[in-house]
mmCIF file of the N, C-alpha and C atoms, coordinates in Angstrom:
data_MODEL
# 
_entry.id   MODEL 
# 
loop_
_atom_site.group_PDB 
_atom_site.id 
_atom_site.type_symbol 
_atom_site.label_atom_id 
_atom_site.label_alt_id 
_atom_site.label_comp_id 
_atom_site.label_asym_id 
_atom_site.label_entity_id 
_atom_site.label_seq_id 
_atom_site.pdbx_PDB_ins_code 
_atom_site.Cartn_x 
_atom_site.Cartn_y 
_atom_site.Cartn_z 
_atom_site.occupancy 
_atom_site.B_iso_or_equiv 
_atom_site.pdbx_formal_charge 
_atom_site.auth_seq_id 
_atom_site.auth_comp_id 
_atom_site.auth_asym_id 
_atom_site.auth_atom_id 
_atom_site.pdbx_PDB_model_num 
ATOM 1   N N  . MET A 1 1  ? 0.884  -1.146 0.014   1.00 0.00 ? 1  MET A N  1 
ATOM 2   C CA . MET A 1 1  ? -0.028 0.021  0.005   1.00 0.00 ? 1  MET A CA 1 
ATOM 3   C C  . MET A 1 1  ? 0.886  1.262  -0.006  1.00 0.00 ? 1  MET A C  1 
ATOM 4   N N  . ARG A 1 2  ? 0.459  2.240  -0.746  1.00 0.00 ? 2  ARG A N  1 
ATOM 5   C CA . ARG A 1 2  ? 1.200  3.474  -0.770  1.00 0.00 ? 2  ARG A CA 1 
ATOM 6   C C  . ARG A 1 2  ? 0.277  4.572  -0.232  1.00 0.00 ? 2  ARG A C  1 
ATOM 7   N N  . VAL A 1 3  ? 0.876  5.428  0.582   1.00 0.00 ? 3  VAL A N  1 
ATOM 8   C CA . VAL A 1 3  ? 0.101  6.507  1.298   1.00 0.00 ? 3  VAL A CA 1 
ATOM 9   C C  . VAL A 1 3  ? 0.836  7.891  1.046   1.00 0.00 ? 3  VAL A C  1 
ATOM 10  N N  . LEU A 1 4  ? 0.146  8.866  0.637   1.00 0.00 ? 4  LEU A N  1 
ATOM 11  C CA . LEU A 1 4  ? 0.691  10.257 0.476   1.00 0.00 ? 4  LEU A CA 1 
ATOM 12  C C  . LEU A 1 4  ? 0.099  11.064 1.563   1.00 0.00 ? 4  LEU A C  1 
ATOM 13  N N  . HIS A 1 5  ? 0.989  11.589 2.427   1.00 0.00 ? 5  HIS A N  1 
ATOM 14  C CA . HIS A 1 5  ? 0.538  12.546 3.495   1.00 0.00 ? 5  HIS A CA 1 
ATOM 15  C C  . HIS A 1 5  ? 0.764  13.934 2.904   1.00 0.00 ? 5  HIS A C  1 
ATOM 16  N N  . PHE A 1 6  ? -0.253 14.781 3.082   1.00 0.00 ? 6  PHE A N  1 
ATOM 17  C CA . PHE A 1 6  ? -0.156 16.141 2.617   1.00 0.00 ? 6  PHE A CA 1 
ATOM 18  C C  . PHE A 1 6  ? -0.286 17.105 3.802   1.00 0.00 ? 6  PHE A C  1 
ATOM 19  N N  . TYR A 1 7  ? 0.584  17.979 3.949   1.00 0.00 ? 7  TYR A N  1 
ATOM 20  C CA . TYR A 1 7  ? 0.551  18.967 5.097   1.00 0.00 ? 7  TYR A CA 1 
ATOM 21  C C  . TYR A 1 7  ? 1.244  20.198 4.577   1.00 0.00 ? 7  TYR A C  1 
ATOM 22  N N  . LYS A 1 8  ? 0.920  21.367 5.203   1.00 0.00 ? 8  LYS A N  1 
ATOM 23  C CA . LYS A 1 8  ? 1.517  22.628 4.690   1.00 0.00 ? 8  LYS A CA 1 
ATOM 24  C C  . LYS A 1 8  ? 3.013  22.797 4.854   1.00 0.00 ? 8  LYS A C  1 
ATOM 25  N N  . THR A 1 9  ? 3.562  22.120 5.825   1.00 0.00 ? 9  THR A N  1 
ATOM 26  C CA . THR A 1 9  ? 5.014  22.238 6.085   1.00 0.00 ? 9  THR A CA 1 
ATOM 27  C C  . THR A 1 9  ? 5.416  20.796 6.549   1.00 0.00 ? 9  THR A C  1 
ATOM 28  N N  . TYR A 1 10 ? 6.764  20.574 6.516   1.00 0.00 ? 10 TYR A N  1 
ATOM 29  C CA . TYR A 1 10 ? 7.288  19.298 6.981   1.00 0.00 ? 10 TYR A CA 1 
ATOM 30  C C  . TYR A 1 10 ? 8.731  19.369 7.334   1.00 0.00 ? 10 TYR A C  1 
ATOM 31  N N  . LEU A 1 11 ? 9.250  18.366 8.057   1.00 0.00 ? 11 LEU A N  1 
ATOM 32  C CA . LEU A 1 11 ? 10.685 18.337 8.437   1.00 0.00 ? 11 LEU A CA 1 
ATOM 33  C C  . LEU A 1 11 ? 11.538 18.179 7.203   1.00 0.00 ? 11 LEU A C  1 
ATOM 34  N N  . PRO A 1 12 ? 12.704 18.702 7.182   1.00 0.00 ? 12 PRO A N  1 
ATOM 35  C CA . PRO A 1 12 ? 13.426 19.441 8.184   1.00 0.00 ? 12 PRO A CA 1 
ATOM 36  C C  . PRO A 1 12 ? 13.266 20.915 8.111   1.00 0.00 ? 12 PRO A C  1 
ATOM 37  N N  . HIS A 1 13 ? 12.374 21.397 7.201   1.00 0.00 ? 13 HIS A N  1 
ATOM 38  C CA . HIS A 1 13 ? 12.119 22.872 6.990   1.00 0.00 ? 13 HIS A CA 1 
ATOM 39  C C  . HIS A 1 13 ? 11.473 23.442 8.230   1.00 0.00 ? 13 HIS A C  1 
ATOM 40  N N  . THR A 1 14 ? 10.546 22.772 8.811   1.00 0.00 ? 14 THR A N  1 
ATOM 41  C CA . THR A 1 14 ? 9.843  23.225 10.041  1.00 0.00 ? 14 THR A CA 1 
ATOM 42  C C  . THR A 1 14 ? 9.726  22.105 10.969  1.00 0.00 ? 14 THR A C  1 
ATOM 43  N N  . HIS A 1 15 ? 9.637  22.432 12.258  1.00 0.00 ? 15 HIS A N  1 
ATOM 44  C CA . HIS A 1 15 ? 9.399  21.411 13.318  1.00 0.00 ? 15 HIS A CA 1 
ATOM 45  C C  . HIS A 1 15 ? 8.147  21.784 14.089  1.00 0.00 ? 15 HIS A C  1 
ATOM 46  N N  . GLY A 1 16 ? 7.405  20.783 14.448  1.00 0.00 ? 16 GLY A N  1 
ATOM 47  C CA . GLY A 1 16 ? 6.122  21.029 15.188  1.00 0.00 ? 16 GLY A CA 1 
ATOM 48  C C  . GLY A 1 16 ? 5.503  19.730 15.476  1.00 0.00 ? 16 GLY A C  1 
ATOM 49  N N  . GLY A 1 17 ? 4.455  19.688 16.208  1.00 0.00 ? 17 GLY A N  1 
ATOM 50  C CA . GLY A 1 17 ? 3.683  18.498 16.590  1.00 0.00 ? 17 GLY A CA 1 
ATOM 51  C C  . GLY A 1 17 ? 3.149  17.726 15.501  1.00 0.00 ? 17 GLY A C  1 
ATOM 52  N N  . ALA A 1 18 ? 2.420  18.441 14.542  1.00 0.00 ? 18 ALA A N  1 
ATOM 53  C CA . ALA A 1 18 ? 1.840  17.678 13.431  1.00 0.00 ? 18 ALA A CA 1 
ATOM 54  C C  . ALA A 1 18 ? 2.922  17.125 12.498  1.00 0.00 ? 18 ALA A C  1 
ATOM 55  N N  . GLN A 1 19 ? 3.971  17.809 12.250  1.00 0.00 ? 19 GLN A N  1 
ATOM 56  C CA . GLN A 1 19 ? 5.093  17.273 11.445  1.00 0.00 ? 19 GLN A CA 1 
ATOM 57  C C  . GLN A 1 19 ? 5.670  16.088 12.091  1.00 0.00 ? 19 GLN A C  1 
ATOM 58  N N  . GLN A 1 20 ? 5.835  16.034 13.428  1.00 0.00 ? 20 GLN A N  1 
ATOM 59  C CA . GLN A 1 20 ? 6.394  14.900 14.075  1.00 0.00 ? 20 GLN A CA 1 
ATOM 60  C C  . GLN A 1 20 ? 5.473  13.730 14.120  1.00 0.00 ? 20 GLN A C  1 
ATOM 61  N N  . VAL A 1 21 ? 4.154  13.912 14.177  1.00 0.00 ? 21 VAL A N  1 
ATOM 62  C CA . VAL A 1 21 ? 3.169  12.824 14.084  1.00 0.00 ? 21 VAL A CA 1 
ATOM 63  C C  . VAL A 1 21 ? 3.270  12.229 12.656  1.00 0.00 ? 21 VAL A C  1 
ATOM 64  N N  . ILE A 1 22 ? 3.311  13.007 11.670  1.00 0.00 ? 22 ILE A N  1 
ATOM 65  C CA . ILE A 1 22 ? 3.416  12.484 10.280  1.00 0.00 ? 22 ILE A CA 1 
ATOM 66  C C  . ILE A 1 22 ? 4.689  11.648 10.100  1.00 0.00 ? 22 ILE A C  1 
ATOM 67  N N  . TYR A 1 23 ? 5.814  12.167 10.655  1.00 0.00 ? 23 TYR A N  1 
ATOM 68  C CA . TYR A 1 23 ? 7.071  11.505 10.606  1.00 0.00 ? 23 TYR A CA 1 
ATOM 69  C C  . TYR A 1 23 ? 6.935  10.136 11.306  1.00 0.00 ? 23 TYR A C  1 
ATOM 70  N N  . GLU A 1 24 ? 6.327  10.092 12.515  1.00 0.00 ? 24 GLU A N  1 
ATOM 71  C CA . GLU A 1 24 ? 6.236  8.784  13.218  1.00 0.00 ? 24 GLU A CA 1 
ATOM 72  C C  . GLU A 1 24 ? 5.336  7.788  12.522  1.00 0.00 ? 24 GLU A C  1 
ATOM 73  N N  . ILE A 1 25 ? 4.206  8.317  11.972  1.00 0.00 ? 25 ILE A N  1 
ATOM 74  C CA . ILE A 1 25 ? 3.335  7.387  11.102  1.00 0.00 ? 25 ILE A CA 1 
ATOM 75  C C  . ILE A 1 25 ? 4.171  6.840  9.943   1.00 0.00 ? 25 ILE A C  1 
ATOM 76  N N  . CYS A 1 26 ? 4.844  7.668  9.287   1.00 0.00 ? 26 CYS A N  1 
ATOM 77  C CA . CYS A 1 26 ? 5.625  7.186  8.092   1.00 0.00 ? 26 CYS A CA 1 
ATOM 78  C C  . CYS A 1 26 ? 6.679  6.134  8.498   1.00 0.00 ? 26 CYS A C  1 
ATOM 79  N N  . GLU A 1 27 ? 7.382  6.432  9.588   1.00 0.00 ? 27 GLU A N  1 
ATOM 80  C CA . GLU A 1 27 ? 8.437  5.524  10.014  1.00 0.00 ? 27 GLU A CA 1 
ATOM 81  C C  . GLU A 1 27 ? 7.887  4.245  10.632  1.00 0.00 ? 27 GLU A C  1 
ATOM 82  N N  . GLY A 1 28 ? 6.771  4.371  11.446  1.00 0.00 ? 28 GLY A N  1 
ATOM 83  C CA . GLY A 1 28 ? 6.204  3.218  12.131  1.00 0.00 ? 28 GLY A CA 1 
ATOM 84  C C  . GLY A 1 28 ? 5.465  2.263  11.225  1.00 0.00 ? 28 GLY A C  1 
ATOM 85  N N  . THR A 1 29 ? 4.846  2.744  10.142  1.00 0.00 ? 29 THR A N  1 
ATOM 86  C CA . THR A 1 29 ? 4.030  1.805  9.287   1.00 0.00 ? 29 THR A CA 1 
ATOM 87  C C  . THR A 1 29 ? 4.911  1.136  8.179   1.00 0.00 ? 29 THR A C  1 
ATOM 88  N N  . LYS A 1 30 ? 6.236  1.528  8.208   1.00 0.00 ? 30 LYS A N  1 
ATOM 89  C CA . LYS A 1 30 ? 7.064  0.904  7.208   1.00 0.00 ? 30 LYS A CA 1 
ATOM 90  C C  . LYS A 1 30 ? 7.160  -0.696 7.406   1.00 0.00 ? 30 LYS A C  1 
ATOM 91  N N  . ARG A 1 31 ? 7.145  -1.038 8.697   1.00 0.00 ? 31 ARG A N  1 
ATOM 92  C CA . ARG A 1 31 ? 7.333  -2.481 9.011   1.00 0.00 ? 31 ARG A CA 1 
ATOM 93  C C  . ARG A 1 31 ? 6.065  -3.280 8.541   1.00 0.00 ? 31 ARG A C  1 
ATOM 94  N N  . TYR A 1 32 ? 5.008  -2.656 8.317   1.00 0.00 ? 32 TYR A N  1 
ATOM 95  C CA . TYR A 1 32 ? 3.801  -3.350 7.821   1.00 0.00 ? 32 TYR A CA 1 
ATOM 96  C C  . TYR A 1 32 ? 3.687  -3.280 6.314   1.00 0.00 ? 32 TYR A C  1 
ATOM 97  N N  . GLY A 1 33 ? 4.682  -2.833 5.619   1.00 0.00 ? 33 GLY A N  1 
ATOM 98  C CA . GLY A 1 33 ? 4.720  -2.850 4.151   1.00 0.00 ? 33 GLY A CA 1 
ATOM 99  C C  . GLY A 1 33 ? 4.025  -1.577 3.574   1.00 0.00 ? 33 GLY A C  1 
ATOM 100 N N  . ILE A 1 34 ? 3.758  -0.631 4.387   1.00 0.00 ? 34 ILE A N  1 
ATOM 101 C CA . ILE A 1 34 ? 3.145  0.588  3.947   1.00 0.00 ? 34 ILE A CA 1 
ATOM 102 C C  . ILE A 1 34 ? 4.216  1.625  3.457   1.00 0.00 ? 34 ILE A C  1 
ATOM 103 N N  . ASP A 1 35 ? 4.179  2.068  2.144   1.00 0.00 ? 35 ASP A N  1 
ATOM 104 C CA . ASP A 1 35 ? 5.155  2.937  1.685   1.00 0.00 ? 35 ASP A CA 1 
ATOM 105 C C  . ASP A 1 35 ? 4.577  4.325  1.735   1.00 0.00 ? 35 ASP A C  1 
ATOM 106 N N  . CYS A 1 36 ? 5.097  5.152  2.606   1.00 0.00 ? 36 CYS A N  1 
ATOM 107 C CA . CYS A 1 36 ? 4.595  6.556  2.849   1.00 0.00 ? 36 CYS A CA 1 
ATOM 108 C C  . CYS A 1 36 ? 5.489  7.576  2.175   1.00 0.00 ? 36 CYS A C  1 
ATOM 109 N N  . GLU A 1 37 ? 4.876  8.612  1.660   1.00 0.00 ? 37 GLU A N  1 
ATOM 110 C CA . GLU A 1 37 ? 5.596  9.784  1.094   1.00 0.00 ? 37 GLU A CA 1 
ATOM 111 C C  . GLU A 1 37 ? 4.796  10.957 1.619   1.00 0.00 ? 37 GLU A C  1 
ATOM 112 N N  . VAL A 1 38 ? 5.522  12.150 1.673   1.00 0.00 ? 38 VAL A N  1 
ATOM 113 C CA . VAL A 1 38 ? 4.917  13.391 2.222   1.00 0.00 ? 38 VAL A CA 1 
ATOM 114 C C  . VAL A 1 38 ? 5.044  14.415 1.174   1.00 0.00 ? 38 VAL A C  1 
ATOM 115 N N  . LEU A 1 39 ? 3.998  15.255 0.983   1.00 0.00 ? 39 LEU A N  1 
ATOM 116 C CA . LEU A 1 39 ? 3.958  16.369 0.062   1.00 0.00 ? 39 LEU A CA 1 
ATOM 117 C C  . LEU A 1 39 ? 3.719  17.603 0.862   1.00 0.00 ? 39 LEU A C  1 
ATOM 118 N N  . ALA A 1 40 ? 4.623  18.556 0.842   1.00 0.00 ? 40 ALA A N  1 
ATOM 119 C CA . ALA A 1 40 ? 4.473  19.772 1.668   1.00 0.00 ? 40 ALA A CA 1 
ATOM 120 C C  . ALA A 1 40 ? 4.938  21.039 0.802   1.00 0.00 ? 40 ALA A C  1 
ATOM 121 N N  . THR A 1 41 ? 4.612  22.194 1.296   1.00 0.00 ? 41 THR A N  1 
ATOM 122 C CA . THR A 1 41 ? 5.207  23.410 0.693   1.00 0.00 ? 41 THR A CA 1 
ATOM 123 C C  . THR A 1 41 ? 6.403  23.898 1.492   1.00 0.00 ? 41 THR A C  1 
ATOM 124 N N  . THR A 1 42 ? 7.161  24.763 0.842   1.00 0.00 ? 42 THR A N  1 
ATOM 125 C CA . THR A 1 42 ? 8.381  25.322 1.525   1.00 0.00 ? 42 THR A CA 1 
ATOM 126 C C  . THR A 1 42 ? 8.657  26.699 0.940   1.00 0.00 ? 42 THR A C  1 
ATOM 127 N N  . ALA A 1 43 ? 9.324  27.441 1.735   1.00 0.00 ? 43 ALA A N  1 
ATOM 128 C CA . ALA A 1 43 ? 9.692  28.827 1.241   1.00 0.00 ? 43 ALA A CA 1 
ATOM 129 C C  . ALA A 1 43 ? 10.945 28.742 0.346   1.00 0.00 ? 43 ALA A C  1 
ATOM 130 N N  . GLN A 1 44 ? 11.613 27.576 0.381   1.00 0.00 ? 44 GLN A N  1 
ATOM 131 C CA . GLN A 1 44 ? 12.815 27.374 -0.416  1.00 0.00 ? 44 GLN A CA 1 
ATOM 132 C C  . GLN A 1 44 ? 12.477 26.783 -1.693  1.00 0.00 ? 44 GLN A C  1 
ATOM 133 N N  . GLU A 1 45 ? 13.505 26.417 -2.537  1.00 0.00 ? 45 GLU A N  1 
ATOM 134 C CA . GLU A 1 45 ? 13.226 25.837 -3.841  1.00 0.00 ? 45 GLU A CA 1 
ATOM 135 C C  . GLU A 1 45 ? 12.557 24.454 -3.710  1.00 0.00 ? 45 GLU A C  1 
ATOM 136 N N  . SER A 1 46 ? 11.820 24.081 -4.708  1.00 0.00 ? 46 SER A N  1 
ATOM 137 C CA . SER A 1 46 ? 11.152 22.802 -4.752  1.00 0.00 ? 46 SER A CA 1 
ATOM 138 C C  . SER A 1 46 ? 12.225 21.692 -4.801  1.00 0.00 ? 46 SER A C  1 
ATOM 139 N N  . ASP A 1 47 ? 12.058 20.532 -4.051  1.00 0.00 ? 47 ASP A N  1 
ATOM 140 C CA . ASP A 1 47 ? 12.978 19.506 -4.177  1.00 0.00 ? 47 ASP A CA 1 
ATOM 141 C C  . ASP A 1 47 ? 12.329 18.256 -3.555  1.00 0.00 ? 47 ASP A C  1 
ATOM 142 N N  . THR A 1 48 ? 13.038 17.183 -3.668  1.00 0.00 ? 48 THR A N  1 
ATOM 143 C CA . THR A 1 48 ? 12.653 15.844 -3.035  1.00 0.00 ? 48 THR A CA 1 
ATOM 144 C C  . THR A 1 48 ? 13.775 15.370 -2.271  1.00 0.00 ? 48 THR A C  1 
ATOM 145 N N  . ARG A 1 49 ? 13.565 14.895 -1.098  1.00 0.00 ? 49 ARG A N  1 
ATOM 146 C CA . ARG A 1 49 ? 14.599 14.422 -0.169  1.00 0.00 ? 49 ARG A CA 1 
ATOM 147 C C  . ARG A 1 49 ? 14.130 13.218 0.632   1.00 0.00 ? 49 ARG A C  1 
ATOM 148 N N  . ILE A 1 50 ? 15.062 12.475 1.147   1.00 0.00 ? 50 ILE A N  1 
ATOM 149 C CA . ILE A 1 50 ? 14.789 11.338 2.024   1.00 0.00 ? 50 ILE A CA 1 
ATOM 150 C C  . ILE A 1 50 ? 14.829 11.964 3.517   1.00 0.00 ? 50 ILE A C  1 
ATOM 151 N N  . VAL A 1 51 ? 13.683 11.692 4.229   1.00 0.00 ? 51 VAL A N  1 
ATOM 152 C CA . VAL A 1 51 ? 13.686 12.121 5.648   1.00 0.00 ? 51 VAL A CA 1 
ATOM 153 C C  . VAL A 1 51 ? 13.378 10.822 6.417   1.00 0.00 ? 51 VAL A C  1 
ATOM 154 N N  . GLY A 1 52 ? 14.328 10.387 7.224   1.00 0.00 ? 52 GLY A N  1 
ATOM 155 C CA . GLY A 1 52 ? 14.266 9.124  7.883   1.00 0.00 ? 52 GLY A CA 1 
ATOM 156 C C  . GLY A 1 52 ? 14.395 8.057  6.858   1.00 0.00 ? 52 GLY A C  1 
ATOM 157 N N  . ARG A 1 53 ? 13.324 7.204  6.764   1.00 0.00 ? 53 ARG A N  1 
ATOM 158 C CA . ARG A 1 53 ? 13.281 6.166  5.753   1.00 0.00 ? 53 ARG A CA 1 
ATOM 159 C C  . ARG A 1 53 ? 12.123 6.323  4.723   1.00 0.00 ? 53 ARG A C  1 
ATOM 160 N N  . HIS A 1 54 ? 11.701 7.544  4.537   1.00 0.00 ? 54 HIS A N  1 
ATOM 161 C CA . HIS A 1 54 ? 10.608 7.842  3.537   1.00 0.00 ? 54 HIS A CA 1 
ATOM 162 C C  . HIS A 1 54 ? 11.056 9.106  2.729   1.00 0.00 ? 54 HIS A C  1 
ATOM 163 N N  . ARG A 1 55 ? 10.277 9.329  1.679   1.00 0.00 ? 55 ARG A N  1 
ATOM 164 C CA . ARG A 1 55 ? 10.575 10.432 0.715   1.00 0.00 ? 55 ARG A CA 1 
ATOM 165 C C  . ARG A 1 55 ? 9.651  11.570 1.020   1.00 0.00 ? 55 ARG A C  1 
ATOM 166 N N  . ALA A 1 56 ? 10.187 12.759 1.041   1.00 0.00 ? 56 ALA A N  1 
ATOM 167 C CA . ALA A 1 56 ? 9.389  13.979 1.205   1.00 0.00 ? 56 ALA A CA 1 
ATOM 168 C C  . ALA A 1 56 ? 9.583  14.889 -0.085  1.00 0.00 ? 56 ALA A C  1 
ATOM 169 N N  . HIS A 1 57 ? 8.450  15.320 -0.595  1.00 0.00 ? 57 HIS A N  1 
ATOM 170 C CA . HIS A 1 57 ? 8.485  16.153 -1.766  1.00 0.00 ? 57 HIS A CA 1 
ATOM 171 C C  . HIS A 1 57 ? 8.016  17.542 -1.299  1.00 0.00 ? 57 HIS A C  1 
ATOM 172 N N  . PHE A 1 58 ? 8.830  18.584 -1.688  1.00 0.00 ? 58 PHE A N  1 
ATOM 173 C CA . PHE A 1 58 ? 8.547  19.933 -1.269  1.00 0.00 ? 58 PHE A CA 1 
ATOM 174 C C  . PHE A 1 58 ? 8.345  20.786 -2.534  1.00 0.00 ? 58 PHE A C  1 
ATOM 175 N N  . GLN A 1 59 ? 7.208  21.534 -2.528  1.00 0.00 ? 59 GLN A N  1 
ATOM 176 C CA . GLN A 1 59 ? 6.883  22.465 -3.620  1.00 0.00 ? 59 GLN A CA 1 
ATOM 177 C C  . GLN A 1 59 ? 7.022  23.880 -3.078  1.00 0.00 ? 59 GLN A C  1 
ATOM 178 N N  . GLN A 1 60 ? 7.628  24.683 -3.844  1.00 0.00 ? 60 GLN A N  1 
ATOM 179 C CA . GLN A 1 60 ? 7.882  26.104 -3.382  1.00 0.00 ? 60 GLN A CA 1 
ATOM 180 C C  . GLN A 1 60 ? 6.550  26.811 -3.246  1.00 0.00 ? 60 GLN A C  1 
ATOM 181 N N  . ARG A 1 61 ? 6.433  27.465 -2.112  1.00 0.00 ? 61 ARG A N  1 
ATOM 182 C CA . ARG A 1 61 ? 5.178  28.267 -1.774  1.00 0.00 ? 61 ARG A CA 1 
ATOM 183 C C  . ARG A 1 61 ? 5.061  29.462 -2.580  1.00 0.00 ? 61 ARG A C  1 
ATOM 184 N N  . ALA A 1 62 ? 3.953  29.706 -3.169  1.00 0.00 ? 62 ALA A N  1 
ATOM 185 C CA . ALA A 1 62 ? 3.704  30.890 -3.991  1.00 0.00 ? 62 ALA A CA 1 
ATOM 186 C C  . ALA A 1 62 ? 3.088  32.007 -3.159  1.00 0.00 ? 62 ALA A C  1 
ATOM 187 N N  . VAL A 1 63 ? 2.109  31.604 -2.308  1.00 0.00 ? 63 VAL A N  1 
ATOM 188 C CA . VAL A 1 63 ? 1.355  32.525 -1.552  1.00 0.00 ? 63 VAL A CA 1 
ATOM 189 C C  . VAL A 1 63 ? 1.057  31.991 -0.191  1.00 0.00 ? 63 VAL A C  1 
ATOM 190 N N  . LYS A 1 64 ? 1.091  32.758 0.875   1.00 0.00 ? 64 LYS A N  1 
ATOM 191 C CA . LYS A 1 64 ? 0.675  32.341 2.130   1.00 0.00 ? 64 LYS A CA 1 
ATOM 192 C C  . LYS A 1 64 ? -0.465 33.334 2.580   1.00 0.00 ? 64 LYS A C  1 
ATOM 193 N N  . PHE A 1 65 ? -1.661 32.751 2.862   1.00 0.00 ? 65 PHE A N  1 
ATOM 194 C CA . PHE A 1 65 ? -2.833 33.621 3.166   1.00 0.00 ? 65 PHE A CA 1 
ATOM 195 C C  . PHE A 1 65 ? -3.612 32.939 4.291   1.00 0.00 ? 65 PHE A C  1 
ATOM 196 N N  . ALA A 1 66 ? -3.826 33.610 5.389   1.00 0.00 ? 66 ALA A N  1 
ATOM 197 C CA . ALA A 1 66 ? -4.611 33.167 6.569   1.00 0.00 ? 66 ALA A CA 1 
ATOM 198 C C  . ALA A 1 66 ? -3.987 31.781 7.001   1.00 0.00 ? 66 ALA A C  1 
ATOM 199 N N  . SER A 1 67 ? -2.687 31.693 7.227   1.00 0.00 ? 67 SER A N  1 
ATOM 200 C CA . SER A 1 67 ? -2.014 30.497 7.690   1.00 0.00 ? 67 SER A CA 1 
ATOM 201 C C  . SER A 1 67 ? -2.130 29.376 6.681   1.00 0.00 ? 67 SER A C  1 
ATOM 202 N N  . THR A 1 68 ? -2.414 29.631 5.452   1.00 0.00 ? 68 THR A N  1 
ATOM 203 C CA . THR A 1 68 ? -2.530 28.567 4.454   1.00 0.00 ? 68 THR A CA 1 
ATOM 204 C C  . THR A 1 68 ? -1.490 28.795 3.336   1.00 0.00 ? 68 THR A C  1 
ATOM 205 N N  . ASP A 1 69 ? -0.669 27.808 3.115   1.00 0.00 ? 69 ASP A N  1 
ATOM 206 C CA . ASP A 1 69 ? 0.369  27.926 2.075   1.00 0.00 ? 69 ASP A CA 1 
ATOM 207 C C  . ASP A 1 69 ? -0.228 27.364 0.753   1.00 0.00 ? 69 ASP A C  1 
ATOM 208 N N  . LEU A 1 70 ? 0.018  28.108 -0.351  1.00 0.00 ? 70 LEU A N  1 
ATOM 209 C CA . LEU A 1 70 ? -0.430 27.675 -1.659  1.00 0.00 ? 70 LEU A CA 1 
ATOM 210 C C  . LEU A 1 70 ? 0.772  27.623 -2.589  1.00 0.00 ? 70 LEU A C  1 
ATOM 211 N N  . SER A 1 71 ? 0.725  26.580 -3.372  1.00 0.00 ? 71 SER A N  1 
ATOM 212 C CA . SER A 1 71 ? 1.810  26.427 -4.397  1.00 0.00 ? 71 SER A CA 1 
ATOM 213 C C  . SER A 1 71 ? 1.102  26.327 -5.785  1.00 0.00 ? 71 SER A C  1 
ATOM 214 N N  . MET A 1 72 ? 1.679  26.997 -6.749  1.00 0.00 ? 72 MET A N  1 
ATOM 215 C CA . MET A 1 72 ? 1.138  26.928 -8.028  1.00 0.00 ? 72 MET A CA 1 
ATOM 216 C C  . MET A 1 72 ? 1.741  25.922 -8.977  1.00 0.00 ? 72 MET A C  1 
ATOM 217 N N  . ARG A 1 73 ? 2.741  25.182 -8.443  1.00 0.00 ? 73 ARG A N  1 
ATOM 218 C CA . ARG A 1 73 ? 3.502  24.198 -9.158  1.00 0.00 ? 73 ARG A CA 1 
ATOM 219 C C  . ARG A 1 73 ? 2.772  22.854 -9.089  1.00 0.00 ? 73 ARG A C  1 
ATOM 220 N N  . THR A 1 74 ? 3.026  22.020 -10.075 1.00 0.00 ? 74 THR A N  1 
ATOM 221 C CA . THR A 1 74 ? 2.484  20.670 -10.070 1.00 0.00 ? 74 THR A CA 1 
ATOM 222 C C  . THR A 1 74 ? 3.547  19.655 -10.099 1.00 0.00 ? 74 THR A C  1 
# 
């Protein structure tokens, strides 16, 4: 099974409770054969990197409005 977690920010760019929970879910479900990836926005350039034992995709933020990050990239 493959799971994509989507959240407005993620490790290592930002640290917080929600980011840590997503990280723990991704790491903990690996042993059950669940392949997790994360999609988040970032103020930096778009990139993909390995965080722990899972992949995180970062899309550059275009707009931040009312605590909501928006990216125009696909």
